[in-house]
C-alpha positions in Angstrom: 18.3 2.0 2.5 15.8 3.9 4.5 16.6 7.4 5.8 14.5 9.7 8.0 15.5 13.1 6.7 14.5 14.8 9.9 15.8 18.2 8.9 12.8 18.4 6.4 9.6 18.7 8.4 6.4 20.1 6.9 4.9 22.7 9.2 2.1 23.8 6.9 -1.5 22.6 7.4 -2.6 21.0 4.2 -5.2 22.9 2.2 -8.9 21.8 2.0 -8.2 20.5 -1.6 -5.4 18.3 -0.3 -7.4 17.0 2.6 -10.3 16.2 0.2 -8.0 14.2 -2.0 -6.6 12.4 1.1 -10.1 11.5 2.2 -10.8 10.0 -1.3 -7.7 7.8 -0.9 -8.8 6.7 2.6 -12.3 5.8 1.2 -10.7 3.5 -1.3 -8.4 2.0 1.4 -11.3 1.2 3.6 -13.0 -1.0 1.0 -12.4 -4.8 1.2 -9.6 -6.1 -1.0 -8.8 -9.5 -2.6 -7.0 -12.1 -0.6 -3.2 -11.6 -0.6 -3.5 -8.2 -2.4 -1.7 -5.1 -1.2 -4.1 -2.4 0.0 -2.2 0.4 -1.6 -3.5 3.3 -3.7 -0.5 3.6 -5.9 1.5 6.0 -8.0 2.3 6.2 -11.7 5.9 5.5 -12.8 7.6 7.2 -14.4 6.3 10.5 -13.3 8.3 13.6 -12.3 5.8 15.5 -10.2 4.3 15.2 -6.7 1.9 12.4 -6.3 -0.5 11.5 -3.5 -0.8 7.9 -2.5 -1.8 5.8 0.5 -1.8 2.4 2.1 -3.7 0.5 4.8 -1.4 -1.3 7.3 -0.2 -3.8 7.7 1.4 -4.0 4.3 3.4 -7.3 3.8 7.0 -7.2 2.7 7.3 -6.5 -1.0 9.6 -4.9 -3.6 8.5 -2.2 -6.1 11.8 -2.3 -8.0 11.8 1.3 -9.2 14.7 2.8 -7.2 14.9 5.5 -4.5 11.7 7.2 -3.6 11.0 10.2 -1.3 7.7 10.3 0.6 6.1 12.3 3.4 3.1 11.1 5.3 0.4 13.9 5.6 -2.2 11.8 7.5 -1.7 8.7 9.7 -4.6 7.0 11.4 -3.2 5.5 14.5 0.5 4.6 14.2 2.5 3.1 11.4 5.9 1.6 11.3 8.0 1.1 8.2 9.9 -2.2 8.0 13.0 -2.3 5.9 15.4 -5.2 6.2 16.6 -5.0 9.9 15.3 -1.5 10.4 11.9 -0.3 11.8 11.0 3.4 11.8 7.8 4.8 13.2 6.5 7.2 10.6 5.6 10.7 11.5 3.3 13.1 9.8 5.1 15.9 7.9 8.5 14.1 8.0 10.5 13.3 4.8 11.7 9.8 4.2 14.0 8.2 1.6 13.5 4.6 0.7 15.2 2.2 -1.8 12.1 0.3 -2.9 14.1 -2.3 -4.7 14.6 -4.0 -1.3 11.9 -5.7 0.7 9.8 -3.3 2.7 6.4 -3.2 4.4 4.6 -1.7 7.3 3.2 -2.6 10.7 0.1 -0.9 12.0 -3.6 -0.9 11.8 -4.6 2.3 10.2 -4.4 4.3 6.9 -1.5 6.4 5.8 -1.8 9.1 3.1 1.5 10.4 1.8 3.1 12.7 -0.7 5.5 10.9 -3.1 8.2 11.6 -5.6 10.5 9.3 -7.5 12.1 7.2 -8.4 15.7 8.4 -8.4 19.1 6.7 -9.0 21.7 6.7 -6.2 23.8 9.3 -8.0 20.9 11.8 -7.9 20.5 11.7 -4.1 21.9 15.1 -3.0 20.9 17.7 -0.5 19.8 19.8 -3.4 17.3 17.1 -4.5 16.0 16.7 -1.0 15.4 20.5 -0.7 13.7 20.6 -4.1 11.4 17.7 -3.3 10.6 19.2 0.1 9.8 22.6 -1.5 7.5 20.8 -4.1 5.8 19.0 -1.3 5.2 22.3 0.6 3.8 23.9 -2.6 1.6 20.9 -3.3 -0.2 21.0 0.1 -0.9 24.7 0.1 
């Protein structure tokens, strides 16, 4: 499952602290990587707070096998499209997305993406209250 939760759109300009952290992630993503490796600055699991992570597209199809995650791109260089089974969604800065990372997913594009991240969650936890709480935590994180 991939859902674009388009009722949750960040309209806050990220703070200088957040932008500095995003730049550090982009610096790592721009370094050469080993053949067949995923160019991802990852997250810690399990972790209950907001995390900042990023990737350099294209990212080949892969499974993370943790469950449902929520993420919100805060910087996209160029365009980036999320591939999930038969779906393709062009990612937008400041928009909230829900993804079941136990299924194959990847990206198409040529740039870097830096994103806020929370999860993973089980399907029974996926409620409007959770989405609102995560969105509020993302808003607080970037201020």
